[in-house]
N, C-alpha and C positions, 0 to 999 in steps of 0.2 A: 874204760870200755864197760858199755851199758850190758845187762846179763842179757841172755838170748834161752830163757827156759822155751823147752818143747820144741826147740829148732831140729828140722829135720835132720838125723844122724847119717853120718858118712861113712864108707870103706866099711871095715869091720863090722861098725856097729849095724848095718844095714844087714849084714849077712847073720848077725848073733845077735836077736833081740833079747833072748833069753839072758844074756849077759848084762845088757840095759835094765830089765826088769830085776836082775838078781843086786844089781848095783843100788837101785833105787830104792829096794826093800831094805838093803842093809843099811842105807842113808839114813830112812826113817826110823830104824830101829836106834843106829847111832845117837841120831838128833833127839830121840827121846829119852835116852840114858845118859848122856852128857851134855846136852845142850849143843847150842849152836857155836857158842863162843870156843868151846873143846873138841867141837866136831873136827875130824882131822882125815885129807883123803886116805893116808896109810892104814886108819883103822877101818874104813869103808871097805877098802880094797880086802884087807885079810877077812872081814866078815862074809863079803861075797864071794871069796874063794878067786879072786882075780889078781892080775898085775895091777900095779898101780897106773901103767901105760894105757890100761884098757880105760881107764877115768877119763883121763886127758884126752885121749881121743874124741872122747863125747862132748865134755864140756872143760871149761878155760880154769875151772876152780870150784871151792864149795860152794859159793853162792849160785852158782848156774846149776849145780847138780842138786842143791836143796830146793831150787824154786821149781825145778824140773817136777820134781818129786810131789812138791804141795800142788803144782797145777795139777798134776793127774788127780788129785785127791779133790781138789776143788772147783774146777771147770764144772759149769752149770751144764748137765745134760739132759736134764727133765723139760719136757715140752707142755709148758703148762696151759690149758684151756680153760679160760673161765668163763662163767654167767655172767659175771657181775664184777662190779668194782671191789664190794666187800668179799666175794668169791676168790679173786685174784689175790687180795691181800693173805686171809686166810691161807692160801695155798703156797704162798711165797713164804710166811712165817713158819709154816710146818716145815717146808725145805731148810728154812735157814736152821730150825731143831736139829733136823737130821743132820746136817752137816756139823754144827758145832758141838754134837753130842758122839759123831765120829771118832771112834777109840783113839786114833792116829791123831787127827786134829787137836781133839781136846787135851792130848798128852804133849803137844809140840807147839800150839798155839800161845799159850801165856809167854813160854820162853822167848819166842819169837819177837812177841811184843814189848818183851822187857829189852831184849837184845837191839830191837830198832831203834830205839833211844838214843843209843850208844854207836848207832853203825847207819849215818845217813843214808848210803848205800844201800843197805838192808832194808831199811825202811822205802825206800823208793822203789825197789823191786817188789817187794811185798805189795806196795799201792798198784803198781803198774801190771804185776803178772797175776796176782791172787784177786786181791778187793777190786780193782779195776774192772775185769771181767765178769764177775759177780754182779757189781751195781749196774753196768752196762744191762745186763740180762735183766734185772729186776726193773730197770727204767722201761726196756721194751715191754714188759707184760703190763705195768701200770700204763704206761704211755697210752695203752689202747684204750684206755678207760678215764683218762684225764686229759685238758686240754693243752693242745701242742702251741704252747706259748710260753714268754719268759716266766711268768707267773706258775704255769703248770710244772714248770722244769724246776723250779727253785722248792715248790712244794713235793714234787718226787724225791727232790735230793734229800729234802728231811724227813721224808716217809722213808726212805730206805734206809737211812741211820736208825731210826725206830723199828725198822724189821730186825736189826741184832743186835744193838747196843744193850737194850734191855733185857735179852736172852743171855749175852753172854755175861752179864752182871748178877743175874741170878744163878747162873751156872757155876760162877767164881765164888759167889756166896753159898753155894749149893743149897739152894732154895728149889722147892718144888717149880716145875713147869707143867701145868695141867691144862687141861681142857679150856676149863673156865678164865686161867689167866689168858690164854691164846685168844679166847671169844673178846675179853674186856681190852685187852691190846689191839685187836685187830679192828674192835669198833672205835677206838681212838684214830686209829691209823685213817682208817675209812672216812671218820668224820672230818678228819684235818683234810684231806685230801678233797672232798665233796664239797670242802669252803671256799676253794680257790674261787676268785673273782667271777670267772665265768660259768662258773656252777651256781652262782647265787642267786637266789630269789631277787626282784627287783627291790624289795622292802630291806633286804639284808646288805645291800651295794654299800661300799664305802664311801664315805661322804667326800665330796670334791673339797679343793682349797677353800674355794668362795662358802660352801654351806660351813666347814670347818672355822673358817673366819666370822659367818655369823654367828655358831655357836659360842665363841670366844667372846664375842662383842655383846650377845645376851647376858652369857654368865657375867661379865664384868659389871654390866648395867644393874643387875640383880644385886650383886654383892656389894655395890655400892648404894643401894638403895632406892633406885631410880627405876625398879620395875615396877610391874601392875601390882596391886595391893601392897606398895609398901608405905612405910609411914612417913606423913607431909612434915 
């Protein structure tokens, strides 16, 4: 059965949201201290000061519970209004930094990524319920400034990778992420997005198959000594 994080609670969960919040806080604490592999529903219930039945009334197991907790920390809520493509990229980068440097996210994300390599269901759930919504949000922001076309979609997909991967790597290596680094990374992403085929100047267009064929033929002739100015 696929996880259903963030699903509407029923029964006692509706009447007592305080318990839900206490359990999710405890789940994140245990996840930070013990890791996903060793996290147990018993320990989370003990930390939250509730019976284990209260957990199972809300979630089918620890995967559902952990995803619900992560979704609350990860779901994008900021409405980004940008004046340009460069402005949109800069704001997305700064939002990514804020998310990746959140104390809880920074504490639990590396372990979850490592465990995802061992647990395909965890990898799928993280992709669908944590990474997926954030990518869709970023795609919508960038989509206002890039072509609505297959080429534009592919460019945005790569750009969204670049919005987070270099930041995560630098944080993992404890390297600085300052304004200058964000500016340079933002310029790189913006330039790549602005260079999609629909945005290129005519002189920058990709050669057609016939043009590429002509260039290859000319190159072969010149290398074989048949071009202009070659020795007779």
